[in-house]
PAVO-899443 format. One record per residue (C-alpha): residue number from 0; chain; x, y, z. Coordinates in Angstrom, 2 decimals, padded with zeros to 5 digits. Each point is the difference from the previous one (the first is absolute). Example, Ala and Ser with C-alpha at 12.3 -4.5 7.8 and 13.67 -1.06 7.14 Angstrom:
<atoms>
num_chaine_x_y_z
0_A_012.30_-004.50_007.80
1_A_001.37_003.44_-000.66
</atoms>
This chain:
<atoms>
num_chaine_x_y_z
0_A_-060.62_-048.39_-007.79
1_A_000.22_001.23_-003.66
2_A_-002.72_-000.96_-002.11
3_A_-000.24_-001.05_-003.61
4_A_-000.66_003.14_-002.26
5_A_001.34_-001.14_-003.04
6_A_-001.97_-000.39_-003.51
7_A_002.68_-002.68_-001.32
8_A_-001.72_-003.02_-001.14
9_A_000.32_-003.26_001.97
10_A_002.79_-002.73_-000.55
11_A_-001.40_-002.75_-001.83
12_A_000.00_-003.45_001.76
13_A_002.00_-001.22_-002.96
14_A_002.99_002.33_000.14
15_A_003.12_-000.21_002.15
16_A_002.07_003.33_000.31
17_A_003.45_000.67_001.27
18_A_002.56_002.74_-000.12
19_A_003.54_-000.18_000.93
20_A_003.80_001.36_-000.60
21_A_002.97_-002.03_-001.21
22_A_003.16_001.37_001.37
23_A_002.54_-002.05_-001.99
24_A_001.35_000.63_-003.22
25_A_-001.65_-001.13_-003.67
26_A_-003.33_-000.89_001.42
27_A_-001.05_-001.10_-003.72
28_A_002.77_-002.25_-000.24
29_A_-001.09_-001.77_003.20
30_A_-003.77_-000.35_-001.30
31_A_001.13_-001.06_-003.32
32_A_002.23_-002.91_001.45
33_A_-002.83_-001.03_002.70
34_A_-002.39_-000.18_-002.55
35_A_001.79_-002.05_-002.48
36_A_000.81_-002.38_002.80
37_A_-003.64_-000.20_001.17
38_A_-001.46_-000.90_-003.57
39_A_002.79_-002.37_-000.47
40_A_-001.31_-001.85_003.30
41_A_-003.61_000.31_-000.89
42_A_-000.89_002.19_002.66
43_A_-001.43_002.71_-002.43
44_A_-001.52_-000.71_-003.38
45_A_001.58_003.00_-001.55
46_A_001.61_003.49_000.27
47_A_000.53_002.79_-002.35
48_A_001.87_003.38_000.15
49_A_-001.97_002.27_-002.32
50_A_002.23_002.34_-002.13
51_A_000.92_003.33_001.82
52_A_-001.81_002.78_-001.51
53_A_002.44_003.14_-001.05
54_A_000.41_002.22_003.06
55_A_-001.48_-002.31_002.47
56_A_001.67_-000.32_003.29
57_A_-001.54_-003.06_001.19
58_A_000.45_-003.88_-000.82
59_A_-002.75_-002.22_-000.33
60_A_-000.11_-003.69_000.66
61_A_-003.19_-002.34_-000.30
62_A_-000.37_-003.59_001.33
63_A_-002.83_-002.68_-000.21
64_A_-000.41_-002.95_002.18
65_A_-002.84_-002.28_001.40
66_A_-001.00_-000.62_003.74
67_A_-002.26_-002.32_001.50
68_A_000.37_-002.26_-003.09
69_A_-001.80_002.13_-002.62
70_A_-000.35_003.76_001.27
71_A_002.01_002.14_-002.36
72_A_001.94_002.85_001.55
73_A_001.26_003.00_-001.94
74_A_002.35_002.49_001.33
75_A_002.03_002.93_-001.06
76_A_002.94_001.36_001.74
77_A_001.31_003.50_-000.88
78_A_003.66_001.24_001.08
79_A_001.00_003.80_-000.09
80_A_003.53_001.18_-001.11
81_A_002.51_-000.44_002.34
82_A_000.83_003.04_002.35
83_A_001.82_000.67_003.20
84_A_-002.67_-001.60_002.20
85_A_-000.28_-003.08_-002.04
86_A_-002.63_-001.17_-002.36
87_A_-003.71_000.15_000.76
88_A_-002.26_-002.89_-000.82
89_A_-003.66_-000.46_-000.24
90_A_-001.73_-003.42_-000.58
91_A_-003.69_-000.76_-000.93
92_A_-001.31_-003.30_-000.42
93_A_-003.53_-001.13_-000.99
94_A_-001.39_-003.69_000.30
95_A_-002.89_-001.56_-001.48
96_A_-001.78_-000.41_003.23
97_A_-000.02_001.68_003.23
98_A_003.46_000.29_001.60
99_A_001.16_-002.67_002.34
100_A_002.45_001.02_002.65
101_A_001.40_-003.74_-000.03
102_A_001.10_000.16_-003.64
103_A_003.67_001.10_-000.79
104_A_000.90_003.63_000.29
105_A_000.32_001.62_-003.50
106_A_003.23_001.76_001.38
107_A_001.80_-003.49_-000.15
108_A_-000.99_-000.41_-003.50
109_A_002.06_002.84_-000.97
110_A_002.56_000.65_002.50
111_A_002.30_-002.79_001.28
112_A_-000.45_-001.37_003.69
113_A_003.27_-000.51_001.50
114_A_000.32_-003.50_001.82
115_A_001.58_001.88_002.57
116_A_-002.45_002.44_000.36
117_A_-002.27_000.95_002.93
118_A_-001.53_-003.44_000.44
119_A_003.58_-001.58_000.46
120_A_001.96_002.84_001.74
121_A_-000.73_001.42_003.22
122_A_-000.85_003.51_000.10
123_A_001.72_002.84_002.23
124_A_-001.33_002.93_001.66
125_A_001.93_002.22_-002.21
126_A_-001.61_-001.32_-003.05
127_A_003.10_-001.08_-001.65
128_A_-000.70_-003.69_-000.47
129_A_-002.18_-001.69_-002.67
130_A_000.03_-000.05_-004.09
131_A_002.93_002.33_-000.01
132_A_000.91_-001.70_-003.36
133_A_-003.25_000.95_-001.51
134_A_-000.40_003.55_000.71
135_A_-003.51_000.49_-001.46
136_A_-002.07_-000.12_003.20
137_A_000.28_003.37_001.37
138_A_-003.20_001.91_000.46
139_A_-000.39_003.02_-002.70
140_A_001.23_003.23_001.34
141_A_001.62_-001.18_003.00
142_A_002.50_-002.55_001.56
143_A_-002.53_-002.07_001.38
144_A_000.11_-003.85_-001.00
145_A_-002.91_-002.03_-000.93
146_A_001.27_-003.23_001.28
147_A_001.85_000.98_003.03
148_A_-000.04_001.80_003.46
149_A_000.02_003.80_000.04
150_A_001.03_001.27_003.42
151_A_-001.67_003.25_000.64
152_A_002.68_002.93_000.36
153_A_001.10_000.74_003.75
154_A_-000.51_003.63_-000.62
155_A_-003.65_001.18_000.64
156_A_-000.18_002.52_-002.76
157_A_001.38_-002.57_-002.47
158_A_-002.59_-002.56_001.47
159_A_-002.87_002.24_-000.69
160_A_001.27_000.72_-003.58
161_A_000.39_-003.73_-000.95
162_A_-003.67_-000.51_001.28
163_A_-001.52_003.05_-001.36
164_A_001.73_-000.99_-003.50
165_A_-001.32_-003.58_000.26
166_A_-003.69_000.83_000.76
167_A_-000.82_001.51_-003.66
168_A_001.59_-003.07_-001.72
169_A_-002.91_-002.22_-001.24
170_A_002.11_-001.98_-002.21
171_A_001.32_-002.25_003.03
172_A_-001.41_-000.70_003.28
173_A_001.79_001.23_002.88
174_A_000.07_-001.89_003.45
175_A_001.42_001.45_003.20
176_A_001.22_-002.81_002.31
177_A_001.28_001.07_003.66
178_A_002.55_-002.26_001.95
179_A_-001.39_-000.32_003.52
180_A_003.71_-000.88_000.92
181_A_002.94_-000.50_-002.00
182_A_-000.35_-003.19_-001.93
183_A_002.59_-002.75_-000.46
184_A_001.40_-001.10_-003.50
185_A_-003.39_-001.79_-000.68
186_A_-001.93_003.17_000.78
187_A_002.02_001.98_-002.33
188_A_-001.20_-001.88_-003.20
189_A_-002.21_001.83_-002.32
190_A_-003.61_-000.90_-000.18
191_A_-000.97_000.59_-003.28
192_A_001.42_-003.32_-001.48
193_A_-002.82_-001.53_002.41
194_A_-002.75_001.82_-001.91
195_A_-001.56_-001.49_-003.13
196_A_002.18_-000.05_-003.15
197_A_-002.31_002.78_-001.65
198_A_000.55_002.43_002.96
199_A_004.16_-000.58_000.49
200_A_000.77_002.75_-002.23
201_A_-002.77_002.38_000.74
202_A_000.73_000.44_003.78
203_A_002.47_002.08_001.68
204_A_000.56_-000.66_003.82
205_A_001.20_002.61_002.29
206_A_001.51_-000.99_003.43
207_A_-000.64_002.33_003.03
208_A_002.68_-000.79_002.91
209_A_-001.57_-000.39_003.55
210_A_001.01_003.58_001.13
211_A_-001.78_001.53_-003.29
212_A_-003.69_-000.73_000.86
213_A_-000.91_003.35_001.05
214_A_001.89_001.83_-002.92
215_A_-001.57_-002.42_-002.47
216_A_-003.79_000.32_001.30
217_A_000.65_003.97_-000.01
218_A_000.94_-000.03_-003.65
219_A_-002.99_-002.12_-000.81
220_A_-002.43_002.00_001.68
221_A_-000.77_002.15_-003.12
222_A_-001.11_-003.48_-001.82
223_A_-002.44_-001.12_002.94
224_A_002.07_-003.15_000.86
225_A_002.48_-001.11_002.68
226_A_001.98_-003.09_000.48
227_A_-000.71_-002.18_003.28
228_A_003.09_-000.75_002.25
229_A_001.51_-003.00_-001.69
230_A_-002.38_-000.29_-002.76
231_A_-000.51_001.44_-003.55
232_A_-002.38_002.17_-002.14
233_A_-000.47_000.16_-003.60
234_A_000.08_003.59_-001.40
235_A_-003.26_001.10_-001.65
236_A_001.94_002.29_-002.54
237_A_-001.34_003.43_-001.36
238_A_-002.74_000.03_-000.81
239_A_-001.12_-003.01_002.11
240_A_-001.99_-002.89_-001.67
241_A_-003.66_-000.02_000.60
242_A_-001.20_-001.82_002.78
243_A_003.51_000.12_001.74
244_A_-000.41_-001.00_003.67
245_A_003.06_000.85_001.99
246_A_-000.85_-002.49_002.63
247_A_-000.26_-002.64_-002.72
248_A_003.42_000.41_-001.41
249_A_001.75_000.36_003.43
250_A_001.79_-002.92_001.51
251_A_000.30_-000.02_003.75
252_A_002.78_-002.76_000.45
253_A_002.72_-000.94_-002.79
254_A_002.45_-002.70_001.65
255_A_003.21_000.63_-001.70
256_A_001.32_-003.48_000.99
257_A_000.21_-001.60_-003.83
258_A_-003.67_-001.25_000.22
259_A_-002.35_000.82_-002.69
260_A_-002.24_003.16_001.15
261_A_-003.30_-001.15_-001.39
262_A_-001.79_003.07_001.35
263_A_002.19_002.41_-001.74
264_A_000.15_-001.88_-003.25
265_A_-003.94_-000.08_000.14
266_A_-000.45_003.72_000.43
267_A_002.50_000.73_-002.69
268_A_-001.70_-002.58_-002.23
269_A_-003.44_001.47_000.65
270_A_001.46_003.65_-000.90
271_A_001.19_-001.19_-003.20
272_A_-003.05_-001.53_-001.04
273_A_-002.37_002.88_001.06
274_A_-001.27_002.18_-002.80
275_A_002.80_002.97_-000.52
276_A_000.36_002.84_-002.53
277_A_002.40_-000.25_-002.47
278_A_003.43_001.33_000.91
279_A_001.15_003.59_-001.53
280_A_000.81_-000.68_-003.40
281_A_-001.05_-003.61_-000.02
282_A_-002.86_000.69_-002.60
283_A_002.55_000.78_-002.74
284_A_001.99_-003.05_000.85
285_A_-003.07_-002.13_-000.24
286_A_-001.10_001.68_-003.14
287_A_003.36_-000.76_-001.69
288_A_-000.03_-003.65_000.94
289_A_-003.49_-000.34_-001.59
290_A_000.43_001.92_-003.04
291_A_003.70_000.06_-000.57
292_A_000.41_-003.73_000.29
293_A_002.30_-001.63_-002.74
294_A_000.51_-003.72_001.34
295_A_-002.79_-001.55_-001.88
296_A_-000.75_-003.84_-001.01
297_A_-001.31_-000.86_-003.51
298_A_-003.54_-000.04_001.42
299_A_000.25_003.25_001.59
300_A_001.43_001.75_-003.29
301_A_-002.78_-001.51_-001.82
302_A_-002.55_001.38_002.31
303_A_001.49_003.19_000.00
304_A_000.18_000.18_-003.97
305_A_-003.92_-000.91_000.13
306_A_-000.63_002.71_002.38
307_A_001.59_002.31_-002.21
308_A_-001.58_-001.12_-002.88
309_A_-003.36_000.54_001.77
310_A_000.93_003.21_001.19
311_A_001.12_001.26_-003.69
312_A_-003.35_-001.37_-001.37
313_A_-001.89_001.91_002.77
314_A_001.82_003.15_-000.88
315_A_-000.63_-000.58_-003.90
316_A_-003.77_-000.65_000.38
317_A_000.04_003.41_002.10
318_A_001.66_002.00_-002.74
319_A_-002.33_-001.62_-002.54
320_A_-003.11_000.92_001.88
321_A_001.38_003.43_000.46
322_A_000.72_000.30_-003.71
323_A_-003.45_-001.02_-001.01
324_A_-001.68_002.59_002.59
325_A_002.41_002.67_-001.58
326_A_-001.08_-000.84_-003.48
327_A_-003.81_000.06_000.99
328_A_000.55_003.25_001.73
329_A_001.77_001.35_-003.17
330_A_-002.84_-000.93_-002.12
331_A_-002.58_001.50_002.26
332_A_001.71_003.26_-000.04
333_A_000.33_000.01_-003.81
334_A_-003.62_-000.47_-000.49
335_A_-000.79_002.78_002.68
336_A_002.37_002.29_-002.08
337_A_-001.75_-000.74_-003.18
338_A_-003.42_000.78_001.56
339_A_001.22_002.91_001.38
340_A_001.39_001.40_-003.24
341_A_-003.31_-000.82_-001.83
342_A_-002.06_001.72_002.29
343_A_002.43_003.02_000.04
344_A_-000.36_000.32_-003.92
345_A_-003.72_-000.12_000.01
346_A_-000.31_002.77_002.72
347_A_002.56_002.28_-001.58
348_A_-001.78_002.91_-001.75
349_A_000.37_000.44_-004.01
350_A_003.16_002.25_-000.84
351_A_-000.74_003.39_-001.37
352_A_000.11_000.15_-003.82
353_A_000.44_003.24_-001.85
354_A_-002.96_001.29_-001.98
355_A_001.71_-000.24_-003.38
356_A_000.88_-003.58_000.79
357_A_-003.13_-001.07_001.04
358_A_-001.88_-000.50_-003.63
359_A_002.25_-002.40_-001.76
360_A_-002.33_-000.43_-003.04
361_A_001.40_000.69_-003.55
362_A_-000.57_003.25_-001.64
363_A_-000.54_000.27_-003.56
364_A_001.98_002.48_-002.33
365_A_-003.11_002.25_-000.71
366_A_-000.90_000.32_003.70
367_A_003.63_001.02_001.00
368_A_-000.21_002.81_-003.15
369_A_-003.21_001.30_001.21
370_A_001.23_000.16_003.66
371_A_003.30_001.94_-001.17
372_A_-002.18_002.56_-001.74
373_A_-002.05_000.43_003.00
374_A_002.97_000.99_002.03
375_A_001.15_002.36_-002.64
376_A_-003.26_002.10_-000.36
377_A_000.59_003.43_001.50
378_A_-002.06_000.97_002.94
379_A_-002.74_002.57_-000.64
380_A_-000.46_-000.68_-003.56
381_A_-002.67_-002.71_-000.38
382_A_-000.49_-001.63_-003.45
383_A_-002.81_000.80_-001.87
384_A_-002.46_-002.66_-000.09
385_A_-000.04_-001.41_-003.52
386_A_003.08_001.74_-001.54
387_A_001.78_-002.11_-002.42
388_A_003.87_000.15_-000.06
389_A_001.31_-001.99_-003.06
390_A_002.85_-002.18_000.77
391_A_003.54_001.11_-001.21
392_A_002.65_-002.46_-000.95
393_A_002.83_001.76_000.97
394_A_-000.87_001.29_003.30
395_A_-002.71_-002.43_000.98
396_A_-002.36_002.86_000.72
397_A_-002.85_001.48_-002.03
398_A_-000.99_003.33_-001.28
399_A_-003.33_002.00_000.00
400_A_-001.45_000.79_-003.52
401_A_001.62_003.05_-001.61
402_A_002.97_-000.09_002.16
403_A_003.64_-000.45_-000.69
404_A_002.21_-002.28_001.83
405_A_002.28_001.98_002.24
406_A_002.91_-002.05_-001.40
407_A_-000.53_000.98_-003.45
408_A_-000.74_003.92_000.22
409_A_001.19_002.81_002.16
410_A_-002.49_002.40_001.59
411_A_000.23_003.64_-000.59
412_A_-000.96_002.60_002.57
413_A_-001.04_003.31_-001.38
414_A_001.99_002.99_001.22
415_A_-001.75_002.73_001.85
416_A_001.26_002.62_-002.55
417_A_-000.99_-002.25_-003.27
418_A_003.53_000.54_-001.35
419_A_001.93_-003.07_001.46
420_A_-000.96_-003.48_001.44
421_A_001.61_-002.44_002.20
422_A_000.31_-003.33_-001.30
423_A_-000.71_-002.61_002.92
424_A_001.39_-003.34_-000.90
425_A_-002.45_-002.76_000.26
426_A_000.24_-002.30_002.88
427_A_000.42_-003.62_-000.67
428_A_-002.89_-002.26_001.22
429_A_001.46_-002.43_002.48
430_A_-000.01_-003.49_-000.65
431_A_-002.73_-001.78_001.75
432_A_001.09_-001.18_003.60
433_A_002.74_002.97_000.32
434_A_-000.61_003.48_001.75
435_A_-000.24_002.97_-002.31
436_A_003.22_002.32_-000.17
437_A_-001.72_003.16_-000.66
438_A_-002.43_002.12_001.88
439_A_-002.02_-001.91_002.79
440_A_-003.28_001.43_-001.69
441_A_000.66_-001.67_-003.30
442_A_-000.80_-003.63_-000.09
443_A_-000.70_-002.37_-002.62
444_A_-003.65_-000.83_-000.28
445_A_-001.52_-003.42_000.61
446_A_-000.86_-002.29_-002.74
447_A_-003.13_-000.83_-000.74
448_A_-001.56_-003.32_-000.98
449_A_-000.23_-000.42_-003.95
450_A_-003.48_000.60_-001.08
451_A_-001.05_002.52_002.50
452_A_-002.78_002.49_-000.98
453_A_001.13_003.63_-000.49
454_A_-002.56_002.38_001.79
</atoms>
């Protein structure tokens, strides 16, 4: 027998799930008409069809009603766009208390239940009877009915295909009933109307003819169950619910004489109430029911607004705390940067200053003139100590006693023959502070301080 290996969450006890297919035309119009009628009769407290989103291929219908006096039920039904096989629908309902199978089926709060439906019309072995006017009670993805008998195909290959396709379907409960002998008119009635209201639209009843017992059990071997002769079995599904006991969900005798099959009803009810994992895709449906709900009362709208205000206040407080932390971190970073810059300035070496720029004290004109004459004094001709050179107002330099200023006279060099002489023009004494233009050996003597003694 297959074991449960799924990691999907369990179905909450307050949730009712179903899935089917509408084979008629304009399923949306059927739903709108029935919802308006139920609201007018007070069966439901309200209904709503949210606006369709752009590009959305599904229509959503919401309804609210009360059961057991004061237990509120919210339900959401989704219908897909029409196709060649009809329109698939999914229904999820959630109550404020654990679901009681004696409560009305949520399917009848959306879809019309024909007065001439399966409870009032005798079924047939070809599956043609029952609720033909409604057209919404087909199992999803197949031609099986939810409220009528579904005879197994006569061909063994088709029979195995039907049972193999039914086993993985965990949205509905599949029951296989074997006819020990060909039943009469009363035995050809479907058993699903005898189930509790909460199960009537979640159970698919398969009927095996008397000669099909061996073929049926051969097909069910891979699921670890078998049908007793003249009895019935509840298929475990794939994966099987935890704690599934094939003996506990197998009924040895089912009397197809119009009487109530209490043992079979008990097995189906226990299987439906046992903890089961959410069917594939049901988690998105349940999330949409809880989070995308639009049919709100005034109290619920006020509560939702208060929740939004609290959420925004919490977000604002978190942003304020984050801003304060950021500001504090920025201040600490600035302080650390300032301390680093100060320590770097103290540790840096003094810049190199040229020798001529280090002494910034003012120099007197006399000191500058003395330094200029020191630079202009020719090398190798030291000044005689104590010699006095008077100052000349024209040249700014002095001459020795008995000498004529070079600027006023010319020097005459004697000729070697004594008959002629060469006149050498006198060299003008350069102004103080400028280099001499004559011979490098001729230079202006340094000025002496007035009053110096002559040797």
